[in-house]
C-alpha positions as CSV (number, residue, x, y, z in Angstrom):
1,X,-1.8,-9.7,23.7
2,X,-2.1,-8.0,20.7
3,X,-0.2,-9.1,17.2
4,X,3.3,-8.0,16.4
5,X,3.8,-9.3,12.6
6,X,2.2,-9.9,9.5
7,X,2.3,-13.8,9.9
8,X,0.9,-13.0,13.3
9,X,-1.9,-10.9,12.1
10,X,-2.8,-13.9,9.3
11,X,-4.9,-15.7,11.4
12,X,-6.9,-12.9,13.4
13,X,-7.7,-11.1,10.5
14,X,-8.8,-14.3,8.5
15,X,-10.8,-15.3,10.9
16,X,-12.7,-11.9,11.6
17,X,-12.9,-11.2,7.9
18,X,-14.5,-14.8,7.5
19,X,-16.8,-13.9,11.0
20,X,-18.2,-10.9,9.2
21,X,-19.5,-13.0,5.6
22,X,-22.9,-14.6,6.8
23,X,-24.1,-10.4,7.4
24,X,-22.2,-9.2,4.6
25,X,-23.4,-11.8,2.2
26,X,-26.7,-11.5,3.4
27,X,-26.7,-7.6,2.6
28,X,-24.8,-8.3,-1.0
29,X,-28.4,-10.4,-2.1
30,X,-30.7,-7.9,-0.8
31,X,-28.4,-4.5,-2.6
32,X,-28.7,-7.6,-5.8
33,X,-32.4,-7.8,-5.2
34,X,-32.5,-11.4,-4.3
35,X,-33.5,-10.6,-0.5
36,X,-34.5,-14.0,1.5
37,X,-38.0,-14.4,0.4
38,X,-41.4,-15.6,2.8
39,X,-42.0,-19.7,3.5
40,X,-44.6,-20.7,3.0
41,X,-46.4,-24.1,2.6
42,X,-45.1,-27.2,1.3
43,X,-47.6,-27.5,-0.8
44,X,-47.7,-24.0,-1.9
45,X,-43.8,-22.7,-1.5
46,X,-43.0,-23.6,-4.8
47,X,-45.3,-21.8,-7.2
48,X,-45.3,-18.7,-4.5
49,X,-41.6,-18.0,-4.8
50,X,-42.2,-18.2,-8.5
51,X,-44.7,-15.1,-8.2
52,X,-42.5,-13.6,-5.8
53,X,-39.7,-13.8,-7.2
54,X,-41.0,-11.9,-10.1
55,X,-42.9,-9.0,-7.5
56,X,-40.5,-8.4,-5.9
57,X,-38.7,-4.9,-6.1
58,X,-34.9,-4.5,-5.4
59,X,-35.9,-1.2,-3.2
60,X,-32.7,-1.5,-1.5
61,X,-29.6,-0.8,-4.3
62,X,-32.6,2.2,-5.1
63,X,-32.7,3.9,-1.6
64,X,-28.3,3.3,-1.0
65,X,-28.2,5.0,-4.7
66,X,-30.2,7.8,-4.2
67,X,-28.3,8.8,-1.7
68,X,-24.6,8.4,-2.8
69,X,-25.7,9.9,-5.5
70,X,-26.1,13.4,-3.6
71,X,-22.7,12.7,-1.6
72,X,-20.0,13.9,-4.1
73,X,-16.9,15.1,-3.1
74,X,-15.5,18.9,-4.4
75,X,-11.9,18.5,-4.5
76,X,-8.9,17.8,-1.5
77,X,-7.2,20.8,0.3
78,X,-4.2,20.9,2.4
79,X,-4.4,23.2,5.1
80,X,-5.6,26.8,4.4
81,X,-2.6,27.4,1.6
82,X,-4.5,26.4,-1.8
83,X,-2.2,27.5,-4.2
84,X,1.3,25.6,-2.5
85,X,3.3,22.5,-4.1
86,X,1.2,20.3,-1.5
87,X,-1.9,21.1,-2.7
88,X,-1.0,20.9,-6.8
89,X,0.1,17.2,-5.2
90,X,-2.3,16.2,-4.2
91,X,-4.6,17.7,-6.3
92,X,-3.0,15.6,-9.6
93,X,-3.6,12.3,-7.4
94,X,-7.1,13.0,-6.5
95,X,-7.7,13.9,-10.7
96,X,-5.1,10.9,-11.4
97,X,-7.1,8.6,-9.7
98,X,-10.6,9.9,-10.4
99,X,-11.4,9.7,-6.7
100,X,-14.5,12.4,-7.6
101,X,-16.1,10.7,-10.6
102,X,-15.5,6.3,-9.5
103,X,-13.2,5.8,-6.2
104,X,-15.3,8.4,-3.8
105,X,-18.2,7.0,-5.5
106,X,-18.0,3.7,-5.0
107,X,-16.3,3.5,-2.0
108,X,-19.8,5.4,-0.3
109,X,-22.4,2.1,-2.3
110,X,-19.9,-0.1,0.0
111,X,-20.5,2.1,3.2
112,X,-24.5,2.1,2.8
113,X,-24.8,-1.3,1.8
114,X,-22.7,-2.7,4.2
115,X,-21.9,-0.6,7.3
116,X,-18.5,0.1,6.3
117,X,-16.0,0.9,3.6
118,X,-12.1,1.3,2.5
119,X,-10.2,3.6,0.8
120,X,-6.5,2.4,0.5
121,X,-3.3,4.3,-1.0
122,X,-1.0,2.3,-2.9
123,X,2.6,2.8,-4.4
124,X,1.9,1.7,-7.9
125,X,5.0,0.0,-10.2
126,X,5.8,3.5,-11.1
127,X,6.0,4.8,-7.5
128,X,2.9,6.9,-7.7
129,X,0.4,7.0,-5.8
130,X,-2.9,4.8,-6.5
131,X,-6.3,4.9,-4.3
132,X,-8.8,2.7,-4.3
133,X,-11.9,1.6,-2.7
134,X,-12.3,-1.8,-1.2
135,X,-15.2,-3.8,-0.3
136,X,-15.2,-5.4,3.4
137,X,-16.2,-9.0,1.2
138,X,-12.6,-8.3,0.1
139,X,-10.7,-6.6,2.9
140,X,-10.8,-6.0,6.8
141,X,-9.2,-3.8,9.6
142,X,-8.3,-3.8,13.1
143,X,-9.0,-0.5,14.4
144,X,-8.1,1.3,17.8
145,X,-10.8,1.5,20.0
146,X,-9.9,4.7,21.5
147,X,-8.6,6.5,17.8
148,X,-11.1,3.7,15.6
149,X,-10.1,6.0,12.4
150,X,-6.6,4.7,12.8
151,X,-5.7,0.9,11.4
152,X,-3.7,-1.3,12.9
153,X,-3.2,-3.8,11.1
154,X,-5.3,-4.6,8.0
155,X,-5.8,-7.5,5.3
156,X,-6.7,-7.5,1.6
157,X,-7.2,-10.3,-0.4
158,X,-8.0,-11.2,-3.7
159,X,-7.9,-14.1,-6.5
160,X,-5.9,-14.2,-9.4
161,X,-7.1,-16.7,-11.5
162,X,-5.3,-16.7,-14.3
163,X,-2.8,-18.1,-11.8
164,X,-4.8,-20.0,-9.8
165,X,-3.5,-18.6,-6.9
166,X,-5.4,-16.4,-3.8
167,X,-2.9,-14.1,-2.8
168,X,-3.5,-11.8,1.0
169,X,-1.7,-8.4,1.8
170,X,-0.9,-8.1,5.9
171,X,-0.5,-4.7,6.4
172,X,0.3,-4.0,10.6
173,X,2.8,-1.1,12.6
174,X,5.6,-3.3,11.6
175,X,5.4,-3.5,7.8
176,X,3.8,-5.8,5.4
177,X,3.6,-9.5,3.9
178,X,2.3,-10.8,0.4
179,X,1.0,-14.7,1.3
180,X,-0.7,-16.8,-1.3
181,X,-2.2,-20.0,-1.6
182,X,-3.5,-22.6,-4.6
183,X,-6.8,-23.1,-5.4
184,X,-9.0,-24.3,-8.3
185,X,-10.9,-21.9,-10.4
186,X,-13.7,-22.1,-12.2
187,X,-13.6,-20.9,-15.6
188,X,-17.1,-19.5,-15.7
189,X,-16.7,-17.4,-13.0
190,X,-13.3,-15.4,-12.3
191,X,-12.1,-12.2,-9.1
192,X,-9.6,-9.8,-9.7
193,X,-7.4,-7.7,-7.4
194,X,-4.7,-5.3,-7.4
195,X,-1.4,-5.3,-5.1
196,X,1.5,-3.1,-3.4
197,X,1.7,-1.1,-0.7
198,X,-0.8,0.4,1.1
199,X,-2.1,2.6,3.8
200,X,-5.7,1.1,4.8
201,X,-8.5,4.3,5.8
202,X,-11.9,2.5,7.1
203,X,-15.4,4.5,6.7
204,X,-17.8,3.6,8.6
205,X,-21.6,4.1,8.4
206,X,-24.6,3.2,10.3
207,X,-23.9,0.1,12.9
208,X,-26.0,-2.6,12.3
209,X,-27.1,-6.2,14.3
210,X,-24.4,-8.4,12.7
211,X,-25.2,-12.4,12.8
212,X,-23.3,-15.4,14.8
213,X,-22.4,-17.7,12.6
214,X,-19.2,-20.6,12.3
215,X,-16.2,-19.1,10.5
216,X,-15.2,-20.6,7.5
217,X,-11.4,-21.8,7.6
218,X,-8.8,-20.3,5.9
219,X,-5.2,-21.6,5.5
220,X,-2.8,-19.4,3.8
221,X,1.3,-19.2,3.4
222,X,4.5,-17.4,2.7
């Protein structure tokens, strides 16, 4: 049975988000230039790995970046009328959110690096539209199998290091709900995120094989 409320969707979405992390973490290593190294014999392993780290080239980033730099959106239209009030409002949102220069480029990089990317439309504190690009490292959307461009539910999580709290927003057909949990934050590392009401859009690239791995448990509370 399909979950209905955000609280019912929460364990489903977090489990799927966790299950995808081994594959995404491996792809992140390639993008960061830390691809797995071939294993050698015990007696030469340390010296050989030092040599490999010095000589290897970060090809993953070069490949994805070369393609992402050529995928540049020119603008936005609504229907056939190019000078209506609706088109002007959409173009203001496009401009104010720096879609062409920042958001679209970031979403494209996520898609090329991880095979999945998200663009989310938020309502900011001032009531204006805020559009962000989100990585599958921090977000997951459950889509309709017959209409994969439609999200049934989605989760976006982030860590507020100052508050030492993890937050997660779950959206579904009947609304959205904010969840949180207390965490210990290493002062040497920090992550940040956003907030508000959203509409997620999934951007899918080429399908890749994913390895199965036990999901890491996450417990959230409202």
